[in-house]
Backbone as a ProteinNet text record, in pm:
[ID]
protein_1_A
[PRIMARY]
MTVSAFWHGVHPGYYLSFLTIPLNLVAEDAMIAAFRKGATAHRQSQFDWLCWFFKMRCFEYMCMGFLLLSLQDTLRYWHSIYFLGHIVIVIFIVIGSMSRVKHSKTGEVSAKSE
[TERTIARY]
-5582	-5681.8	-5834.3	-5851.7	-6050.1	-6138.6	-5972.8	-6018	-6001.1	-5923	-5825.2	-6032.8	-6017	-6175	-6304.9	-6317.7	-6397.1	-6426.2	-6282.3	-6244.9	-6324.6	-6302.7	-6311.1	-6448.6	-6528.4	-6701	-6706.3	-6864.9	-6863.5	-6896.1	-6876	-6863.7	-6788.5	-6844.7	-6811.8	-6674.2	-6656.1	-6561.2	-6447	-6461	-6375.8	-6295.5	-6386.6	-6325	-6248.9	-6321.7	-6228.3	-6070.3	-6140.5	-6019.7	-5915.3	-5924.1	-5841.2	-5753.5	-5847.3	-5850.1	-5714.7	-5692.1	-5670.6	-5465.6	-5502	-5338.2	-5232.1	-5291.2	-5186.2	-5173.8	-5223.3	-5208.2	-5110.5	-5139.7	-5054.2	-4892.3	-4877.4	-4730.3	-4684.7	-4788.5	-4703.7	-4630.4	-4685.3	-4657.1	-4530.2	-4533.5	-4421.3	-4314.3	-4343.2	-4240.3	-4175.4	-4245.9	-4193.1	-4084.8	-4146	-4071.5	-3950.7	-3937.3	-3848.4	-3764.6	-3769.4	-3752.5	-3601.8	-3671.5	-3689.6	-3537.4	-3602.8	-3516.4	-3425.3	-3450.7	-3361.9	-3270.4	-3268.6	-3118.2	-3064.5	-2938.1	-2823.5	-2819.3	-2872.1	-2932.8	-2776.3	-2778.9	-2625.1	-2684.4	-2658.8	-2719	-2792.4	-2749.7	-2831.1	-3006.4	-2987.1	-3109.4	-3189.3	-3112.6	-3197.4	-3276.1	-3206.8	-3274	-3414.9	-3372.4	-3470.2	-3595.8	-3552	-3644.2	-3709.5	-3687.7	-3736.9	-3841.8	-3808.4	-3855.1	-3983.7	-3982.1	-4085.5	-4196.6	-4127.7	-4215	-4343.8	-4250	-4303.9	-4442.2	-4399.1	-4502.3	-4662.8	-4607.9	-4657	-4781.2	-4723.4	-4745.5	-4874.4	-4794.4	-4876.9	-5045.9	-5042.7	-5147.3	-5232.5	-5183.6	-5247.8	-5287.7	-5235.9	-5317.9	-5475.2	-5445	-5589.2	-5653.3	-5638.1	-5703.6	-5776.8	-5751.7	-5815.9	-5814	-5857.8	-5921.3	-6037.7	-6092.2	-6224.4	-6337.7	-6251.4	-6363.8	-6366	-6298.9	-6311.7	-6427.7	-6418.8	-6514	-6620.5	-6652.8	-6794.1	-6840.4	-6808.3	-6849.4	-6902.2	-6961.8	-7064.4	-7019.3	-7043.7	-6966.5	-6982.4	-7154.4	-7159	-7143.3	-7116.5	-7060.2	-6918	-6810.6	-6726.5	-6657.7	-6717	-6695.7	-6758.9	-6877.3	-6900.8	-6746.5	-6734.1	-6628.9	-6468.1	-6390.7	-6346.7	-6319.3	-6494.7	-6508.4	-6516.5	-6545.6	-6529.6	-6393.8	-6317.6	-6163.5	-6124	-6178.1	-6137.5	-6031.7	-6070.8	-5972.7	-5894	-5811.2	-5690.9	-5554.3	-5645.9	-5510.2	-5518.5	-5619.9	-5608.5	-5516.1	-5551.6	-5469.6	-5369.3	-5265.7	-5109.2	-5102.1	-5111.3	-5064.4	-5059.1	-5147.6	-5152.2	-5045	-5005	-4870.4	-4772.5	-4771.5	-4622	-4610.8	-4689.8	-4643.2	-4592.9	-4702.2	-4634.1	-4487.8	-4443.1	-4343.1	-4189.1	-4246.9	-4133.8	-4115.9	-4228.2	-4195.5	-4151.8	-4150.9	-4060.7	-3927.8	-3935.6	-3741.1	-3660.7	-3769.3	-3715.5	-3655.3	-3759.4	-3673.2	-3633.4	-3595.4	-3487.2	-3360.2	-3347.7	-3228.9	-3198.7	-3269.3	-3197.4	-3175.3	-3213.5	-3173.7	-3022.5	-3048.8	-2936.5	-2789.6	-2825	-2726.8	-2733.9	-2765.2	-2699	-2746.8	-2867.7	-2908.1	-3015.5	-2990.6	-3059.1	-3182	-3283.5	-3426.7	-3437.7	-3300.8	-3294.3	-3226.1	-3122.8	-3035.5	-3101.6	-3004.7	-3078	-2930.1
-13290.5	-13306.2	-13306.3	-13238.2	-13252.8	-13369.3	-13430.3	-13575.7	-13685.3	-13645.5	-13768	-13749.4	-13650.6	-13647.2	-13720.8	-13691.7	-13725.5	-13830.1	-13948.6	-14125.5	-14159.7	-14120.3	-14182.9	-14091.4	-14057.7	-14016.9	-13860.2	-13901.7	-13676.2	-13686.5	-13670	-13583.4	-13462.2	-13312.2	-13220.2	-13248.8	-13331.5	-13337.2	-13344.4	-13479.2	-13571.2	-13411.4	-13303.8	-13179.6	-13055.2	-13075.8	-12963.8	-13023.1	-13146.7	-13225.3	-13235	-13248	-13240.7	-13105.1	-13002.4	-12901.1	-12882.4	-12866.7	-12836.4	-12835.6	-12972.4	-13003	-12926.2	-12881.6	-12782.3	-12659.1	-12591.5	-12526.6	-12576.8	-12653.9	-12749.4	-12736.1	-12805.3	-12816.8	-12681.4	-12521.8	-12404.6	-12427.1	-12410.9	-12404.9	-12490.8	-12623	-12709.3	-12651.6	-12625.9	-12577.8	-12453.5	-12334	-12219.6	-12250.5	-12280.2	-12312.5	-12450.4	-12462.1	-12541.2	-12465.7	-12395.3	-12299.2	-12180.9	-12158.2	-12070.8	-12143.2	-12226	-12282.9	-12373.4	-12474.3	-12554.1	-12609.7	-12524.3	-12486.9	-12457.7	-12466.8	-12411.1	-12429.5	-12495.1	-12530.9	-12641.8	-12678.4	-12802.9	-12898.3	-13030.2	-13180.2	-13164.3	-13173.9	-13173.4	-13064.1	-12940.9	-12883.6	-12961.7	-13023.1	-13058.8	-13182	-13225.3	-13332.2	-13324.1	-13210.7	-13194	-13106.1	-13021.9	-13030.3	-13080.3	-13181.4	-13257.2	-13355.6	-13367.1	-13431.6	-13348.2	-13192.7	-13112.4	-13127.6	-13135.1	-13119.8	-13275.3	-13359.9	-13461.3	-13480.8	-13406.4	-13421.4	-13333.5	-13204.1	-13158.8	-13197.7	-13232.9	-13291.2	-13417.5	-13476.2	-13542.9	-13536.6	-13436.6	-13335.7	-13275.8	-13246.8	-13194.3	-13302.3	-13421.1	-13511.6	-13581.9	-13565.4	-13607.7	-13465.7	-13388.2	-13206.9	-13267	-13297.7	-13318	-13382.5	-13523.9	-13651.8	-13658.2	-13547.8	-13513.6	-13526.5	-13455.2	-13436.8	-13627.1	-13675.6	-13817.7	-13924.1	-13908.7	-13915	-13888.7	-13715.7	-13693.2	-13660.7	-13626.1	-13688.6	-13529.1	-13467.2	-13374.6	-13241.5	-13104.1	-12998.5	-12960.9	-12962.1	-12936.3	-12947.7	-13043.6	-13180.8	-13139.5	-13107.4	-13071.5	-12993.6	-12864.9	-12681.7	-12706.4	-12739.1	-12778.4	-12840.1	-12906.7	-12980.8	-12904.5	-12849.3	-12757.6	-12644.8	-12571.3	-12433.6	-12502.1	-12607.6	-12606.4	-12589.9	-12684.8	-12619.7	-12469.2	-12380.1	-12293	-12301.3	-12356.6	-12354.9	-12402.6	-12446.1	-12459.6	-12506.6	-12583.7	-12622.5	-12532.7	-12528.8	-12348.8	-12251.7	-12228.1	-12096	-12096.7	-12274.1	-12319.5	-12342.1	-12346.7	-12314.3	-12208.5	-12100.7	-11926.5	-11908.2	-11903.8	-11882.6	-11918	-12064.4	-12095.6	-12067.9	-12038.7	-11965.4	-11810.9	-11741.8	-11600.6	-11585.9	-11703.7	-11691.1	-11736.9	-11867.9	-11896.2	-11799.9	-11724.9	-11576.7	-11486.1	-11391.7	-11349.7	-11373.8	-11504.5	-11548.4	-11592.3	-11572.2	-11630	-11458.2	-11390.5	-11243.1	-11128.1	-11212	-11165.9	-11251.9	-11378	-11420.2	-11367.5	-11329.2	-11278.9	-11117.2	-11043.6	-10942.7	-10924.6	-11049.8	-11011.1	-11090.3	-11148.1	-11268.9	-11399.4	-11417.1	-11526.7	-11642.1	-11671.4	-11771	-11733.2	-11712.3	-11687.4	-11778.2	-11666.6	-11763	-11837	-11792.3	-11819.8	-11942.3	-11959.1	-12085.2	-12202.7	-12274.5	-12446.9	-12508.3
21812	21912.1	21917.2	21820.9	21767.1	21713.6	21677.4	21566.5	21707.6	21826.8	21861.3	21992.2	22005.6	22111.8	21962.8	21903.1	21812.4	21806	21774.5	21809	21921.5	22006.4	22167.5	22187.4	22111.4	22102	22119.2	22117.3	22065.5	22217.7	22322	22475.2	22467.7	22544.2	22545.6	22686.3	22765	22864.9	22785.4	22637.7	22622.8	22529	22447.3	22378	22520.2	22600.7	22721	22730.7	22782.8	22826	22674.1	22577.6	22461.2	22478.6	22428.7	22400.4	22502.9	22664	22717.7	22733.3	22647.1	22604	22574.1	22476.4	22409.4	22475.9	22595.6	22678.1	22809.4	22828.3	22895.8	22818.9	22709.4	22608.2	22630.3	22548.1	22551.8	22696.2	22837.8	22962.8	22999.6	22936.1	22972.7	22856.8	22698.8	22643.6	22719.7	22743.4	22815.4	22955.5	22968.1	23141.1	23131.8	23074.8	22987.8	22903.7	22859.7	22773.1	22886.8	22981.4	23078.7	23199.6	23282.7	23322.7	23322.4	23247.7	23153.7	23147.7	23033.5	22900	23029.8	22988.8	23082.1	23249.8	23249.2	23409.5	23465.9	23544.6	23579.7	23537.8	23544	23571.7	23702.3	23791.5	23917.9	23899.1	23872.7	23854.9	23750.3	23648	23537.5	23568.4	23625	23696.6	23822.4	23853	23988	23893.8	23781.3	23712	23612.3	23595	23538.7	23607.3	23763.4	23851.4	23837.1	23800.5	23885.3	23820.2	23613.2	23571.2	23503.4	23538.6	23559.4	23661.7	23800.9	23872.2	23890.1	23813.5	23729.5	23632.3	23535.1	23365.1	23463.7	23556.7	23625.4	23674.5	23743.7	23799.1	23729.2	23616.5	23514.7	23434.2	23417.1	23354.2	23441	23581.6	23658.2	23673.8	23606.2	23634.1	23477.2	23357.1	23251.3	23292.2	23315.7	23287	23355.6	23449.3	23492.5	23348.6	23245.5	23113	23060.4	23115.1	23039.1	23149.4	23257.2	23355	23374.9	23347	23379.4	23237.2	23154.5	22965.2	22958.8	23088.4	22986.7	23008.2	22962	22967.6	23100.8	23098.4	23312	23381	23388.7	23486.2	23496.2	23414.8	23364	23482.2	23359.5	23460.9	23575.9	23588	23690.2	23787.7	23802.5	23868	23853.6	23748.2	23753.4	23801.7	23806.5	23892.2	24067	24097.4	24213.9	24302.8	24220.7	24210.2	24145	24140.1	24089.5	23998	23892.3	23774.5	23778.1	23904.1	23914	23874.8	23743.5	23667.6	23520.1	23477.2	23370.6	23464.9	23599.6	23616.8	23671.8	23702.1	23681.2	23564.5	23489.5	23317.2	23308.7	23311.4	23276.6	23333.8	23485.8	23518	23512.8	23454.5	23392	23321.8	23205.5	23063.2	23136.9	23184.1	23169.3	23272.8	23404.1	23443.7	23310.8	23258.7	23188.4	23042	23010.1	22896.1	22976.6	23109.6	23169.1	23235.5	23207	23253.7	23152	23038.7	22902.9	22866.9	22864.4	22836.8	22956.6	23062.9	23181.1	23122	23108.4	23096.6	22947.8	22825.2	22767.1	22768.2	22776.7	22850.2	22936.9	23014.1	23091.8	22989.8	22942.7	22801.1	22918.2	22992.1	23109.9	22985	22944.7	22882.4	22750.8	22671.5	22540.5	22456.7	22527.6	22452.8	22305.1	22234.7	22116.2	22088.1	22202	22198.8	22193	22090	22176.3	22134.2
[MASK]
++++++++++++++++++++++++++++++++++++++++++++++++++++++++++++++++++++++++++++++++++++++++++++++++++++++++++++++++++

């Protein structure tokens, strides 16, 4: 992500956006492992749509770094919406992790099985 940000230019907004992507990927993986595996085809389809929806909102949130470019402007914008994108990512990581542990303890779905 750092190389990609350097490729686009040396603007802090790029780095802020690109460094948010790994968190988004961790959140997505946690939610997939917790809720998609072992679900019915219909539930998987619903989950896939929700996953797509939240991924697009995350891209919109992160793209402000590309538009604003400066560290101050990007952080000021994210602060104006209470860092909602980052908060949702952290919530998804926590929910996904807690659900995986719960499923593992009850034996419904193993977090390790693929």
